[in-house]
C-alpha positions in Angstrom: -11.2 62.3 96.6 -8.2 60.3 97.8 -7.9 56.6 98.6 -10.4 55.6 101.3 -9.7 57.4 104.6 -6.0 56.9 105.3 -4.1 60.1 106.0 -0.9 60.3 108.0 -0.1 62.1 111.2 3.2 63.8 111.7 5.7 62.4 114.2 5.2 65.4 116.4 1.4 65.2 116.5 -1.4 66.8 114.6 -1.6 70.5 114.0 -3.8 72.5 116.3 -7.3 72.5 114.9 -7.8 76.2 115.6 -5.0 77.0 113.2 -6.9 75.3 110.4 -9.7 76.8 108.4 -13.4 76.0 108.8 -15.9 76.5 106.1 -18.8 78.9 106.2 -21.9 77.3 104.8 -24.0 80.5 105.0 -23.6 80.9 101.3 -26.0 78.0 101.0 -28.2 78.7 104.1 -27.5 80.5 107.4 -28.9 77.8 109.7 -31.0 74.7 109.4 -34.1 76.6 110.7 -33.5 79.5 108.3 -36.7 81.1 106.9 -34.9 81.2 103.5 -34.5 77.4 103.5 -38.2 76.9 104.5 -39.3 79.4 101.8 -37.2 77.7 99.1 -38.8 74.3 99.9 -42.3 75.7 99.9 -41.8 77.7 96.7 -40.1 74.8 94.9 -42.9 72.4 96.0 -45.5 74.7 94.4 -43.3 75.1 91.3 -42.9 71.4 90.9 -46.6 70.9 91.2 -47.3 73.6 88.6 -44.6 72.1 86.3 -46.1 68.7 86.5 -49.6 70.1 85.6 -48.2 72.1 82.7 -46.1 69.3 81.1 -47.1 65.8 82.1 -48.2 63.8 79.0 -47.6 66.8 76.7 -43.9 66.7 75.8 -44.6 64.9 72.5 -46.7 67.9 71.4 -44.1 70.5 72.4 -42.0 72.1 69.6 -38.3 72.6 70.2 -38.7 76.0 71.7 -41.4 74.8 74.2 -39.3 71.8 75.2 -36.3 74.0 75.7 -38.3 76.3 78.0 -39.5 73.3 79.9 -36.0 72.0 80.5 -34.8 75.4 81.7 -37.7 75.5 84.2 -36.9 71.9 85.3 -33.2 72.9 85.9 -34.3 75.9 88.0 -36.4 73.6 90.3 -33.7 70.9 90.5 -31.0 73.5 91.4 -33.0 74.6 94.5 -33.5 71.0 95.6 -29.8 70.3 95.1 -28.9 73.4 97.1 -30.9 72.1 100.1 -29.5 68.6 100.0 -25.9 70.0 99.6 -26.4 72.0 102.8 -27.8 69.0 104.7 -25.0 66.7 103.5 -22.3 69.2 104.4 -23.8 69.8 107.8 -23.9 66.0 108.4 -20.3 65.6 107.4 -19.2 68.2 110.0 -20.2 65.8 112.7 -22.2 62.6 111.9 -22.6 61.9 115.6 -24.8 64.9 116.3 -28.4 63.6 116.5 -29.8 67.0 115.3 -27.6 66.9 112.1 -28.7 63.3 111.3 -32.4 64.3 111.9 -32.1 67.4 109.7 -30.4 65.3 107.0 -33.2 62.8 107.1 -35.9 65.4 107.1 -34.4 67.2 104.1 -34.0 63.9 102.3 -37.7 63.0 102.8 -39.0 66.5 101.8 -36.8 66.7 98.7 -37.7 63.2 97.7 -41.4 64.1 98.0 -41.0 67.2 95.8 -38.8 65.6 93.2 -41.2 62.7 92.8 -43.5 65.3 91.0 -40.6 65.8 88.5 -39.9 62.1 87.7 -42.2 62.1 84.7 -40.1 64.6 82.9 -37.0 62.5 82.1 -39.1 59.5 81.5 -41.2 61.3 78.9 -38.1 62.8 77.3 -36.8 59.3 76.8 -40.1 58.2 75.3 -39.8 60.6 72.5 -38.9 58.9 69.2 -35.5 59.6 67.7 -36.9 61.3 64.6 -39.3 63.4 66.6 -36.5 64.5 69.0 -34.2 65.3 66.1 -36.9 67.5 64.5 -37.3 69.4 67.8 -33.5 69.8 68.0 -33.6 71.9 64.9 -34.6 74.8 67.2 -31.4 76.5 68.4 -33.0 77.0 71.9 -33.2 73.2 72.3 -29.9 72.4 70.6 -28.1 73.9 73.7 -29.6 71.0 75.7 -28.4 68.3 73.4 -25.7 67.0 75.8 -28.3 66.6 78.6 -30.7 64.9 76.3 -28.0 62.6 75.0 -27.0 61.6 78.6 -30.6 61.0 79.6 -31.2 58.7 76.7 -28.4 56.4 77.6 -30.7 55.1 80.3 -33.7 54.7 77.9 -33.4 50.9 77.5 -33.3 50.6 81.3 -36.2 52.8 82.5 -39.3 51.3 84.0 -43.0 52.4 83.9 -43.6 55.7 85.7 -45.4 54.1 88.6 -42.5 51.8 89.3 -40.0 54.6 88.9 -42.0 56.7 91.4 -42.1 53.8 93.9 -38.3 53.2 93.7 -37.7 56.9 94.1 -39.9 57.3 97.1 -38.6 54.2 98.9 -35.0 55.3 98.5 -35.0 57.3 101.8 -36.1 54.2 103.7 -34.1 51.8 101.6 -30.5 52.2 100.3 -30.2 55.8 101.7 -31.2 54.6 105.2 -28.7 51.8 105.2 -26.0 54.2 104.1 -26.8 56.5 106.9 -26.6 53.7 109.4 -23.1 52.8 108.1 -22.0 56.5 108.3 -23.3 57.0 111.8 -21.8 53.7 113.1 -18.4 54.5 111.6 -18.4 58.0 112.9 -19.3 56.8 116.4 -16.6 54.1 116.5 -13.9 54.7 119.1 -10.7 52.7 118.9 -8.5 52.3 122.0 -4.8 52.7 121.1 -2.4 52.9 124.0 -4.9 54.2 126.4 -6.3 56.9 124.0 -9.8 56.7 122.5 -9.5 57.6 118.8 -12.0 58.0 115.9 -11.5 55.8 112.8 -9.6 58.5 110.9 -7.2 59.2 113.7 -6.6 55.5 114.3 -6.0 54.9 110.6 -3.5 57.8 110.6 -1.3 55.8 113.0 -0.7 53.2 110.2 1.6 55.8 108.8 3.6 56.4 112.0 7.3 56.0 111.7 7.4 53.8 114.8 6.6 50.2 113.7 5.4 49.3 117.2 2.9 52.1 117.1 1.6 51.0 113.6 1.2 47.4 114.8 -0.6 48.4 117.9 -3.0 50.6 116.0 -3.5 47.9 113.4 -4.5 45.3 116.0 -6.8 47.9 117.7 -8.5 48.8 114.4 -8.9 45.2 113.4 -10.5 44.4 116.8 -12.9 47.3 116.5 -13.9 46.4 112.9 -14.4 42.7 113.8 -16.6 43.7 116.7 -19.0 45.4 114.2 -18.5 42.9 111.3 -21.9 41.4 111.7 -23.5 44.8 111.2 -21.3 45.9 108.4 -21.8 42.6 106.6 -25.6 43.0 107.0 -25.4 46.5 105.5 -23.2 45.3 102.6 -25.4 42.2 101.9 -28.6 44.2 102.0 -27.3 46.9 99.6 -25.9 44.3 97.2 -29.2 42.5 97.1 -31.1 45.7 96.7 -28.8 46.6 93.8 -29.2 43.1 92.3 -33.0 43.5 92.4 -33.1 46.9 90.8 -30.5 45.8 88.2 -32.6 42.8 87.2 -35.7 45.0 86.7 -33.7 47.4 84.6 -31.9 44.7 82.6 -28.4 45.6 83.4 -26.2 42.7 82.3 -23.4 43.1 84.9 -23.2 44.5 88.5 -21.0 47.4 87.2 -23.1 48.2 84.1 -25.2 50.9 85.7 -22.0 52.7 86.9 -20.5 52.5 83.4 -23.6 54.0 81.9 -23.6 56.8 84.5 -19.9 57.4 83.7 -20.7 57.6 80.0 -18.0 55.0 79.3 -18.3 51.7 77.5 -18.1 48.4 79.4 -15.2 47.4 77.0 -13.2 50.5 78.0 -13.5 49.7 81.7 -12.6 46.1 81.0 -9.5 47.2 79.1 -8.4 49.4 82.0 -8.9 46.7 84.6 -7.1 44.1 82.5 -4.2 46.5 81.9 -3.8 47.3 85.6 -4.1 43.7 86.7 -1.5 42.6 84.1 0.8 45.3 85.5 0.7 44.2 89.2 4.1 42.5 88.9 6.0 45.4 87.4 4.2 48.0 89.6 3.1 47.1 93.1 4.9 43.8 93.5 8.2 45.4 92.4 7.7 48.5 94.5 6.8 46.8 97.7 9.7 44.4 97.3 11.9 47.5 97.3 10.1 48.9 100.3 10.6 45.7 102.3 14.4 46.0 101.6 14.4 49.7 102.6 12.7 48.9 105.8 15.0 45.9 106.5 12.1 43.4 106.6 11.8 39.9 105.0 8.1 40.4 104.7 5.8 43.4 105.0 2.8 43.3 107.2 -0.4 45.2 106.3 0.5 47.9 108.8 3.8 48.5 106.9 2.1 49.5 103.6 1.9 53.2 104.4 5.0 53.3 106.6 7.4 56.2 105.9 10.9 55.4 104.8 13.5 55.2 107.5 15.2 58.4 106.6 11.9 60.3 106.3 11.6 62.9 109.0 8.5 64.4 107.2 8.4 67.5 109.2 5.1 69.1 110.0 4.0 71.5 107.2 2.0 74.4 108.4 -1.3 75.1 106.7 -0.1 78.4 105.3 2.9 76.7 103.7 0.8 74.0 102.2 -1.5 76.6 100.7 1.3 78.5 99.1 3.0 75.3 97.8 -0.1 74.2 96.1 -1.1 77.6 94.7 2.5 78.1 93.5 2.5 74.8 91.6 -0.9 75.7 90.0 0.4 79.2 89.1 3.5 77.8 87.4 1.2 76.0 85.0 -1.7 78.4 84.7 -2.2 81.8 86.5 -5.9 81.5 85.8 -6.1 78.1 87.6 -4.2 79.5 90.6 -6.5 82.6 90.8 -9.6 80.4 91.0 -7.9 78.1 93.6 -7.0 81.1 95.8 -10.7 81.9 96.1 -11.2 78.8 98.2 -8.8 80.0 100.8 -9.9 83.7 100.7 -13.6 82.9 101.1 -13.9 80.1 103.8 -14.7 77.4 101.3 -12.5 74.8 103.1 -12.9 72.8 106.3 -9.6 71.3 107.2 -9.8 71.0 111.0 -9.6 67.8 113.1 -12.8 67.0 115.0 -14.4 63.9 116.5 -17.4 62.8 114.4 -16.2 64.7 111.3 -16.3 62.7 108.0 -12.9 61.0 107.5 -10.8 61.4 104.4 -11.4 64.3 102.1 -13.9 65.4 99.4 -14.9 68.3 97.2 -18.7 69.0 97.1 -19.8 71.0 94.0 -23.1 72.1 95.6 -24.8 74.1 92.9 -23.6 76.5 90.1 -25.3 79.5 91.7 -23.2 79.0 94.8 -19.7 77.4 94.9 -17.9 74.2 95.8 -16.7 73.3 99.4 -13.7 71.2 100.3 -13.4 69.0 103.3 -10.0 67.7 104.5 -8.5 66.3 107.7 -5.2 68.1 107.7 -2.4 66.5 109.7 0.5 68.5 108.3 2.4 65.8 106.3 3.5 65.9 102.7 0.6 63.5 101.9 -1.8 66.0 103.2 -0.4 68.7 101.0 -1.0 66.3 98.0 -4.6 65.8 99.3 -5.1 69.5 99.3 -3.8 69.8 95.8 -6.1 66.9 94.7 -9.3 68.4 96.3 -8.5 71.9 95.1 -8.3 70.5 91.6 -11.8 69.2 92.0 -13.0 72.5 93.3 -11.4 74.5 90.4 -12.9 72.1 87.9 -16.3 72.6 89.4 -16.0 76.4 89.3 -14.9 76.3 85.7 -17.8 74.0 84.7 -20.4 75.9 86.7 -21.5 78.1 83.7 -22.8 74.9 82.0 -25.6 75.0 84.5 -27.0 72.6 87.1 -27.9 69.9 84.6 -24.7 69.9 82.6 -21.9 71.1 84.9 -21.3 67.7 86.5 -18.8 65.3 84.9 -18.9 61.6 84.8 -16.7 60.0 87.6 -14.2 58.9 85.0 -13.5 62.5 84.1 -14.2 64.0 87.5 -10.7 63.0 88.6 -8.9 64.8 85.8 -8.3 68.1 87.4 -7.6 66.6 90.9 -5.0 64.2 89.7 -3.4 66.8 87.4 -3.2 69.2 90.4 -1.5 66.6 92.4 1.0 66.0 89.6 1.7 69.7 89.3 2.3 70.0 93.0 4.5 66.9 93.1 6.6 68.1 90.2 7.0 71.5 92.0 8.1 69.9 95.3 10.5 67.7 93.4 12.0 70.6 91.5 12.6 72.5 94.7 14.3 69.7 96.5 18.0 69.4 96.1 18.8 66.8 98.7 19.1 63.3 97.0 17.6 61.5 100.0 14.7 63.8 100.2 14.1 63.5 96.5 13.9 59.7 96.8 11.4 60.1 99.7 9.3 62.4 97.6 9.5 60.0 94.6 8.6 57.0 96.8 5.7 58.9 98.3 4.4 59.7 94.8 4.7 56.1 93.7 2.7 55.0 96.8 0.0 57.5 96.1 -0.2 56.4 92.5 -0.3 52.7 93.6 -3.1 53.6 96.0 -5.0 55.4 93.2 -4.5 52.8 90.5 -3.6 49.3 91.9 -5.5 49.6 95.1 -8.6 51.0 93.5 -8.7 48.3 90.8 -8.3 45.7 93.6 -11.3 47.4 95.3 -13.2 47.2 92.0 -12.3 43.5 91.7 -13.5 42.9 95.3 -16.8 44.6 94.6 -17.3 42.6 91.4 -16.6 39.3 93.1 -18.8 40.2 96.1 -21.8 41.4 94.0 -21.6 38.4 91.6 -21.4 35.9 94.5 -24.2 37.7 96.4 -26.6 36.8 93.5 -26.5 33.2 94.8 -27.3 34.1 98.4 -26.2 36.1 101.4 -22.4 36.1 102.1 -21.1 35.3 105.6 -18.6 37.8 107.0 -15.9 35.2 106.7 -16.6 34.8 103.0 -16.5 38.5 102.4 -13.2 38.6 104.2 -11.8 35.8 102.1 -12.7 37.7 98.9 -10.9 40.7 100.3 -7.8 38.8 101.2 -7.8 37.2 97.7 -7.7 40.5 95.9 -5.3 42.1 98.4 -2.8 39.2 98.0 -3.0 39.4 94.2 -2.6 43.2 94.0 0.0 43.8 96.6 2.1 40.8 95.9 4.5 38.4 97.6 6.3 41.0 99.6 3.4 41.0 102.0 2.4 38.5 104.7 -1.3 39.2 105.6 -2.4 38.5 109.2 -5.9 36.9 109.3 -7.3 39.9 111.1 -6.8 42.0 108.0 -9.8 40.2 106.5 -12.0 42.8 108.3 -10.5 45.9 106.7 -12.9 45.9 103.7 -15.6 47.0 106.1 -14.6 50.7 106.6 -14.4 51.7 102.9 -17.3 54.0 102.3 -17.3 53.8 98.5 -18.6 50.2 98.7 -21.7 51.5 100.6 -22.4 54.8 99.0 -21.3 54.4 95.4 -20.8 50.8 94.2 -18.2 50.4 91.5 -17.2 54.1 91.9 -13.6 53.2 92.6 -12.3 52.3 89.2 -12.8 56.0 88.3 -9.7 56.8 90.4 -7.6 54.5 88.3 -9.2 55.8 85.1 -8.4 59.4 86.1 -4.8 58.7 87.2 -3.9 56.8 84.0 -5.7 59.5 81.9 -3.8 62.3 83.7 -0.5 60.4 83.4 -1.0 60.2 79.6 -2.2 63.8 79.5 0.8 65.1 81.5 3.2 63.3 79.2 1.7 65.2 76.3 2.1 68.4 78.3 5.8 67.6 79.0 6.4 66.8 75.3 5.4 70.3 74.3 3.9 68.9 71.1 0.4 70.3 71.7 0.0 74.0 71.0 -1.7 76.1 73.7 -1.9 73.1 76.1 -3.1 75.4 78.9 -6.0 76.8 76.9 -7.1 73.4 75.7 -6.8 72.0 79.3 -9.0 74.8 80.7 -11.5 74.3 77.9 -11.6 70.6 78.9 -12.5 71.5 82.4 -15.0 74.2 81.4 -16.8 71.7 79.3 -18.2 70.0 82.4 -20.4 67.1 81.3 -21.2 68.4 77.8 -18.5 66.3 76.1 -17.6 62.6 76.3 -14.1 61.3 76.9 -13.3 60.8 73.2 -14.2 64.4 72.4 -12.3 65.8 75.4 -9.1 63.9 74.7 -9.0 64.4 70.9 -7.3 67.8 71.1 -4.4 66.2 72.9 -4.1 63.3 70.5 -5.3 60.7 73.0 -8.0 58.0 72.9 -9.1 55.9 75.9 -10.4 53.2 73.5 -6.9 52.7 72.2 -5.4 49.6 74.0 -2.1 51.5 74.3 -3.6 54.4 76.1 -3.7 52.6 79.5 -0.2 51.3 79.1 1.0 54.8 78.5 -0.4 55.9 81.8 0.9 52.9 83.7 4.3 53.4 82.1 4.7 56.6 84.1 4.4 54.7 87.4 6.8 52.1 86.0 9.3 54.8 85.1 9.2 56.3 88.6 9.9 52.8 90.1 12.8 52.4 87.6 14.3 55.6 89.1 13.9 54.3 92.6 15.6 51.0 91.7 18.5 52.9 90.1 18.9 54.8 93.4 19.1 51.6 95.4 
């Protein structure tokens, strides 16, 4: 999933939506009123009730074989519930302004929450098993298969509450955090921004910040700022409420820091995240500050304004790239590295697993949704035909391929922590970039490609760590009381100035631009995973280029196929890498530094 929602529009206008693929969600369910969907819910409700009756209060007496059978049954029930919610989420993302889609999403959320409440006891009782008792049960080969899932469940053992409290929190989610998130999504989707007499959605307006005409960028920037400021009271209320909600739950669960839950969920130590953040912040001067000083010189400006950050270079014609060409460029780059990877990737194009069209109300940005192992992932993009969109396609396809390879691990163990979820996506981007660069013989075009790659990497590393710092400051300060919109804006300006550097002069209106970033609402502290993944892949790709690891392709495919069964130390060990090594992050950041060196040498 790329940086926030900014994607660029080609100088000649966006591609015709009809030329772009739409996904077919029938592999999940044919329609929202499908008898299959209703039957799945009814059947799963009965199974959940029977499961609870059969196992509640009895896990301690189960031997290893019986516990393994119970986990397998639990997985089958959970997979059906996740299939239903995947369908509802994907329908909602097609057009969040459609009342029927929002209603269906809410109905499914409430029904699935009610059913899954009957299953809450299971993970809690698993965690209540003593270490010695659980190890004795794990002697059974049938249960040993589930060791990774049991390991990951027990990470949260010190933070779980009594079953009644857990049930209360679970049932109130649909009227609590989930409801506030839905309000944010619907408000953002319904926003219309007037730019030069045209009414645009948020994504389309943000695209204009990459227009080659500076006057167009400035006009769009002022219009976006005005629209965001007009809703700042609402967006501030949503943010304050969710931050307070998180603070309350964190206190009950005894998490020491606002980001601690996310780190546990990512199966990464607080110290490793702190080391990443410190390494990136220390590198601001040699990375973003240095690059944007170069960009100001290329654009002939004494100072950059915020609407210049994503401006194309003066000589960048960035012709429109048809969807068919984008597809072949990405698959060709994948195939040059691994024919097996490319073959899986082609299935997304051949089987209507991608929605790339441009529509009002559609979710902005891009994502890959894994759905469930018994089905397949889906990709959502907003394809505008620029090189950046080709890179977004390469990124999301990497996610999709990763999810396909991990699917045999099953519903409970296929998913990866966020810190590893970006591995295949960023690696796919790098493969595609290297392929484009190798095919380009024009020196000016090579510089443009290199500069675009640097900007993408700065968006992925520097910008996301700045986002993480903003969230940290906001959540820490929220503990002392509600923050006014002006104070939230001041925190935003503080981290933007520090991360982007002295080449920028920030207009006061930019203080509202924190409010459209969906990650702050849906997944607090998610964003550092992008930087983690980018630096990890940079280090991994340098190992690939060195040729020092035998059968790199095979080891890489095994890494992806492991899904969530292995931790980052185990996954990186075959490549001679260790994220706990202080030099690991510098190795990744040095790749960006080297690209900027090349750009400086070219002038």
